[in-house]
C-alpha positions in Angstrom: 7.0 -5.9 -10.3 7.3 -2.5 -10.4 4.4 -0.4 -8.1 3.9 1.7 -11.3 2.9 -2.0 -13.3 1.2 -2.3 -10.4 -0.9 1.1 -10.5 -1.4 0.7 -13.9 -2.8 -2.4 -13.8 -5.0 -2.6 -10.6 -6.5 1.9 -11.6 -5.1 3.4 -8.7 -4.9 6.7 -7.9 -1.5 8.2 -6.3 -1.7 10.0 -3.3 1.2 10.4 -2.6 4.6 8.6 -3.3 7.7 10.0 -6.3 10.6 7.3 -8.4 7.1 5.2 -8.7 8.7 3.7 -12.0 11.6 2.6 -9.6 9.7 1.2 -6.5 10.1 -2.7 -6.3 7.1 -5.0 -5.1 8.1 -7.9 -4.1 4.8 -9.3 -1.9 1.7 -8.5 -0.7 -0.2 -7.7 2.6 -4.5 -7.1 3.3 -4.7 -5.9 6.9 -6.3 -3.4 9.2 -5.4 -4.0 12.5 -1.5 -2.3 12.7 -0.2 -4.5 15.0 -1.2 -7.3 12.8 0.9 -6.0 10.1 3.6 -5.2 12.1 3.8 -8.7 13.3 3.0 -10.2 9.2 3.7 -7.9 6.7 7.2 -8.0 4.5 9.4 -5.7 3.3 8.6 -4.8 -0.1 5.0 -5.4 0.7 2.0 -3.5 -0.6 0.0 -3.1 2.1 -3.8 -2.9 1.4 -5.6 -1.4 4.4 -8.8 0.8 4.7 -7.6 2.8 7.5 -6.4 6.4 6.6 -4.9 8.1 10.2 -1.6 9.0 10.0 0.0 5.7 12.4 -0.2 3.9 8.6 2.9 5.6 7.6 4.7 4.9 10.7 4.1 0.9 10.3 4.4 1.1 7.1 8.2 2.6 7.4 9.3 0.8 10.3 8.2 -3.0 7.8 10.0 -0.9 5.4 6.8 -1.1 3.0 6.7 -1.0 -1.0 3.2 1.4 -0.5 0.1 2.1 1.1 -3.1 1.4 -1.0 -6.1 2.7 0.8 -8.8 1.1 -0.7 -13.0 1.9 -0.7 -12.8 5.3 -2.3 -11.6 6.1 1.0 -8.8 9.1 0.9 -6.2 9.0 4.0 -6.6 12.5 6.1 -4.4 15.2 5.5 -1.7 14.7 8.1 -1.5 11.5 7.1 -0.7 12.2 3.2 2.0 15.4 5.0 3.1 12.1 7.1 3.9 10.0 4.2 5.2 13.1 1.9 7.9 13.6 4.3 8.6 10.3 4.5 9.1 9.6 0.5 6.3 7.2 1.3 4.1 6.5 -1.3 0.1 6.1 -0.9 -2.3 4.7 -3.5 -6.2 4.6 -3.5 -8.5 2.3 -5.0 -12.5 2.0 -5.2 -12.4 -1.9 -5.4 -12.7 -3.7 -1.8 -10.1 -5.0 -0.5 -11.5 -9.0 -1.6 -11.1 -7.5 -5.1 -8.1 -6.1 -5.2 -6.0 -8.7 -3.6 -7.4 -10.8 -6.2 -5.9 -9.1 -9.0 -2.7 -8.3 -7.1 -3.0 -12.0 -7.0 -3.4 -12.7 -10.8 -1.0 -10.2 -12.0 2.2 -12.6 -9.4 2.0 -10.5 -5.8 1.9 -12.8 -4.1 1.5 -12.9 0.5 4.6 -14.9 2.2 4.6 -17.2 5.1 
């Protein structure tokens, strides 16, 4: 599924990121503990989190994630945005809590992988 489609249907706000029409999302992961995300997320996942610090960019790049969605109307720190822009990583924000966003993504066909 295209990231641009997810952005539109979930009413996500783009903080940074390019070529959103070309980026493919192959699954999803929700978690706030970075070590858990490193251990269990998969390449191409869209990551739902409430974390806003720069380390989320490092984790997303390490795991080759499609994008990060920050929930609950939270905004990433300025340093996080700068780091994501340098890496070409998409960061999105959402007004919904993680549970609701995951439910919407699930109904769209985005699944977690085991």
